[in-house]
C-alpha positions as CSV (number, residue, x, y, z in Angstrom):
1,X,202.8,-10.0,-34.9
2,X,204.8,-6.9,-36.1
3,X,203.4,-3.9,-34.3
4,X,206.8,-2.1,-34.4
5,X,207.3,1.3,-36.1
6,X,210.0,3.8,-36.4
7,X,209.7,6.6,-33.9
8,X,209.2,10.2,-34.9
9,X,210.0,13.5,-33.3
10,X,206.4,13.6,-32.0
11,X,207.1,10.4,-30.0
12,X,210.1,11.8,-28.1
13,X,208.2,13.3,-25.1
14,X,206.3,10.1,-24.3
15,X,209.3,7.9,-25.0
16,X,211.3,10.1,-22.6
17,X,208.8,9.6,-19.8
18,X,208.8,5.8,-20.5
19,X,212.6,5.7,-20.5
20,X,212.9,7.8,-17.3
21,X,210.5,5.6,-15.4
22,X,212.0,2.4,-16.6
23,X,215.6,3.6,-16.0
24,X,214.9,4.7,-12.5
25,X,213.1,1.5,-11.7
26,X,215.9,-0.7,-13.1
27,X,219.0,1.3,-12.4
28,X,218.7,3.9,-9.6
29,X,219.3,1.4,-6.8
30,X,222.9,0.6,-8.0
31,X,223.9,3.6,-10.0
32,X,226.0,6.4,-8.4
33,X,223.8,9.1,-7.0
34,X,225.6,11.7,-9.1
35,X,224.5,10.0,-12.3
36,X,221.0,9.3,-11.1
37,X,220.5,13.0,-10.4
38,X,221.4,13.7,-14.1
39,X,218.9,11.1,-15.4
40,X,215.9,13.5,-15.9
41,X,213.1,13.4,-18.4
42,X,214.8,16.2,-20.3
43,X,218.1,14.3,-20.4
44,X,216.4,11.2,-21.8
45,X,214.7,13.4,-24.4
46,X,218.1,14.8,-25.5
47,X,219.5,11.4,-25.8
48,X,216.5,10.1,-27.8
49,X,216.7,13.0,-30.2
50,X,220.3,12.0,-30.9
51,X,219.3,8.5,-31.9
52,X,215.9,9.3,-33.4
53,X,216.5,7.7,-36.8
54,X,217.4,4.4,-35.1
55,X,214.5,4.1,-32.6
56,X,211.9,1.5,-33.2
57,X,208.9,1.4,-30.9
58,X,205.5,-0.1,-30.2
59,X,202.3,1.6,-29.0
60,X,200.4,4.7,-29.8
61,X,202.1,8.1,-29.9
62,X,201.1,9.3,-26.4
63,X,201.3,5.9,-24.8
64,X,204.3,3.9,-26.0
65,X,204.7,0.4,-24.8
66,X,208.4,0.0,-25.5
67,X,211.3,1.0,-27.6
68,X,214.7,-0.2,-28.8
69,X,217.4,2.0,-30.3
70,X,220.7,1.1,-31.8
71,X,224.0,2.9,-32.5
72,X,227.1,1.8,-34.3
73,X,227.5,-1.9,-33.4
74,X,225.5,-1.6,-30.2
75,X,222.0,-2.5,-29.1
76,X,222.0,0.8,-27.2
77,X,218.7,0.9,-25.2
78,X,215.7,-1.3,-24.8
79,X,212.9,-0.5,-22.4
80,X,209.3,-1.8,-22.0
81,X,206.5,-0.4,-20.0
82,X,205.3,-2.4,-17.0
83,X,201.9,-3.2,-18.6
84,X,203.6,-4.7,-21.7
85,X,206.1,-7.0,-19.7
86,X,205.5,-10.6,-20.3
87,X,203.7,-10.0,-23.6
88,X,206.7,-10.8,-25.8
89,X,207.3,-7.2,-26.8
90,X,210.8,-7.1,-25.4
91,X,211.8,-10.1,-27.4
92,X,210.3,-8.6,-30.6
93,X,212.1,-5.3,-30.0
94,X,215.3,-7.2,-29.3
95,X,215.0,-9.3,-32.5
96,X,214.2,-6.1,-34.5
97,X,217.3,-4.4,-33.1
98,X,219.5,-7.3,-33.9
99,X,218.1,-7.5,-37.5
100,X,218.7,-3.8,-38.0
101,X,222.3,-4.2,-36.8
102,X,222.8,-7.2,-39.0
103,X,221.4,-5.2,-42.0
104,X,224.2,-2.7,-41.4
105,X,226.7,-5.4,-41.7
106,X,227.4,-5.8,-38.0
107,X,228.7,-9.3,-37.4
108,X,229.3,-9.1,-33.7
109,X,226.9,-6.9,-31.8
110,X,227.4,-5.6,-28.3
111,X,225.4,-4.2,-25.4
112,X,225.9,-3.1,-21.9
113,X,223.9,-3.8,-18.7
114,X,224.3,-2.1,-15.4
115,X,225.9,-4.1,-12.7
116,X,223.0,-5.1,-10.5
117,X,220.4,-5.3,-13.3
118,X,220.2,-9.1,-13.2
119,X,216.7,-9.1,-14.8
120,X,218.1,-7.5,-18.0
121,X,221.2,-9.7,-17.9
122,X,219.1,-12.8,-17.7
123,X,216.8,-11.6,-20.5
124,X,219.8,-11.1,-22.9
125,X,221.4,-14.4,-21.9
126,X,218.1,-16.2,-22.7
127,X,218.2,-14.6,-26.1
128,X,221.7,-15.8,-27.0
129,X,223.8,-12.9,-25.8
130,X,227.0,-14.0,-24.1
131,X,228.5,-12.1,-21.2
132,X,232.0,-10.8,-22.0
133,X,233.0,-9.4,-18.7
134,X,232.9,-6.1,-16.8
135,X,234.1,-3.0,-18.6
136,X,234.7,0.6,-17.5
137,X,232.7,2.7,-19.9
138,X,232.0,6.4,-20.4
139,X,228.2,6.8,-20.5
140,X,226.5,9.9,-21.9
141,X,225.2,12.5,-19.5
142,X,224.0,16.1,-19.7
143,X,227.3,17.2,-18.1
144,X,229.5,15.1,-20.4
145,X,230.9,11.6,-20.2
146,X,230.4,9.8,-16.9
147,X,232.6,6.8,-16.0
148,X,230.7,3.7,-15.0
149,X,231.4,0.0,-14.7
150,X,229.0,-2.1,-16.8
151,X,228.5,-5.8,-17.7
152,X,229.3,-6.3,-21.4
153,X,227.5,-8.8,-23.7
154,X,228.1,-9.8,-27.3
155,X,226.2,-11.8,-29.9
156,X,227.2,-12.9,-33.4
157,X,224.6,-11.8,-35.9
158,X,223.8,-13.4,-39.2
159,X,223.5,-11.0,-42.2
160,X,223.2,-11.2,-45.9
161,X,226.2,-9.8,-47.9
């Protein structure tokens, strides 16, 4: 089943609400309060607009079920709505993101998971991603880079030359 499509500008508002709800559900409990305050719907919309050509999603325009966006050699974001969890959508979005990275010639992809987000870490590990250790990263925020410790993961991708 391939119900994935490239997101458009018209999808940004609904995707921002999905990302906001999912991020706060998965991250707010272990993320510094200063960053959590910056994670508004408007901030997620700003970040989505910046990656728009690289967002793939599932679901209708006003009610997305999930999305995955990539940047450089990174599987940047992957979120699925609660009603789509357990449906296989997250795995399809992940495989699609990996394929898009491989098509760009990325041989070793990376992603980052918040420390404390064991559900996401387990999901990636089950799909062949290997934990590479804890890193200090600068994550994007509306006030500029925000330093945060994250768990790094990597996966070797197959691609055609």
